N, C-alpha and C positions, 0 to 999 in steps of 0.2 A: 445571520450566521457570520462568524468571523473566521477567516482562513489565514494560516501562517505556514509558509514553506521555508524550512531551514535546510541548508546543504553545507556539508563540510567534507574535506578530504580526510581519509583515515590511512594510517600506515600499516595496520594489520586488521585481521578479521575477528579479533577477540570480542568485539561488540556483539557479534552474533550470539556468542555464548551468554553474555549478559542479558540480552533481550530474550533469548529462548528460555531463560530461567524464570522470567516474570510476565511474559507476554504470550498471546495466542499467535500461532503461525497463521499466515494469511495466504500468500501466493509465492510462487518461486518460478524461476526459469533456468533451464539447463542443469537442474538437479532435482533429486527426490525430496520434497518438502517434509516427508515423514521419516527421513533417514536420521540416524543419531547426529547430534550437533557436531561431534568430532568429525564425522564423515562429511558433513556440509562444509565445515571450515576447510577441511583437506581439499575438497573440490574447488573452493575459491582459491586456495593457495596454489594448487596445481595449475590452474589457468593463469594465474598471475606470474608464475615462474617462467612462462613463455617469453616474458619481458624481464629478464633478470636484473637489469639496472634500475628498475622502477622502485621508487621510495614510497610514494603514496599509492597504495594498492587499490583503494576503493573509495566510494562516495557514500556517505551516510546522509540520508534525507529523512527529515521528520516533518510530517504534515499534521497540523493541529486544526481541527474543526471544532469551534466553540460556539456555544449558544444555539445548539441544534434544536429545531422545533419538534423533532421526533427522535426516538431512540432507534438506531439502525441495527438490523440483523447482521449476522456474519456474512451472509450472501450479498447484502448491500455493500458492505465494506469491500468485498472482493470485486464487485462491479465497479465501484468508484476507483479503486486502485488499478484495475485492468484498463479502464478507459483513460486514466491519467497517464499511465506508463506508455500506452499506445499513442496517446495524444502528443506526448513530448518526444516520441520517436526513440525511446530507449527499450523497446520490447525485444530488441536483438541482444541485449546484455544479460549476463548472468546476474540474478538478484534473488534475494529472499526478503520477505516482508513479514512484519508482525503488526498486530493492532491491539489496542486497549480502549475500553469504553468507560466512560463515567456517566453520570446522570444526563448531562446535556453536552457532552464532549466526546470526540473520537480522535484518537491519536494513531497515526500510521507511521511505522518505522520501516525504511527500505535501505538495505545494504546492496549497493551495486558494485560489481567488479569492473574496474576501469579497462581491463583487457577483454576484448571481445573474443568469441570463439575463433574468429579469423585472425587473431593476434593484433588487431588494430587497437589503438589506444584512445580513450576518451580524454580530451584535454581538460585540465582543471580550470582553464579560463572561463569555462561555461558555468562554473559554480556561482550561486546567487540566483535565486528565482526571478525569472523575467515576468513581465506582465502577461506574456503568452502562456506561461505555465499556470498562472493564476486563472486565466480565462479557461483553459482546458479543465482545471480542477473545478471551477465554478459551474461550468456546463455539465460535467459528469455528476456533481453533487446535486444540482438542481433537478436533473432528470431522475435520479434515484430517489430523492426525497419526494418529488411529486408522485412518482409511482408508489412509494410507500404510503403516502397519505391517501391516495386513491384507493389502494387495497384496503386500508383500514376503514375508510368510509363505506366501501362495498361490504366488508365483513360486518360492520355495525348495522347496515341496512338489512342484510340477510338475517342476522340474529333477531332484529326487531320484527321483521316480517314473519319469521318462523314462530316467534313468541306470540304474535298477533293471531297467526293461523291456528295455533294450538289452543288458544282461548276461545275461538269461535267454533 
């Protein structure tokens, strides 16, 4: 599996509207993920306005997982994302995430607000994925994929056993 983490600063939250129009919503923090997009963007802007001189309001992170050996369910995507965000220590930030899947690829998009609920600020010097971020992502993916493979093997075995039992 190939992993790519891309991070960039954003000056507004219009990317949320773009992603919401074509991607599935995944997880969020400090907002209702099922709210209308305009309300979600307003929530981001309201928090950012606590730091009125701020020019780059958020951080856009795109995670690409390519050449997956299994297709992942939505719940698996949530688990990977939850473990990743907790692992990098950004679980106290306001964020919304989206995902898209292709045959052997998973793309996760995360929009983080740079202003924390306590009005602290995330420094842009931290942009650019570190080896620690890749390690956190690798561990969470490995665990979820292993569990997914184990579950599929157990399901196959159960189906085979039940088919064998009905024949006898």
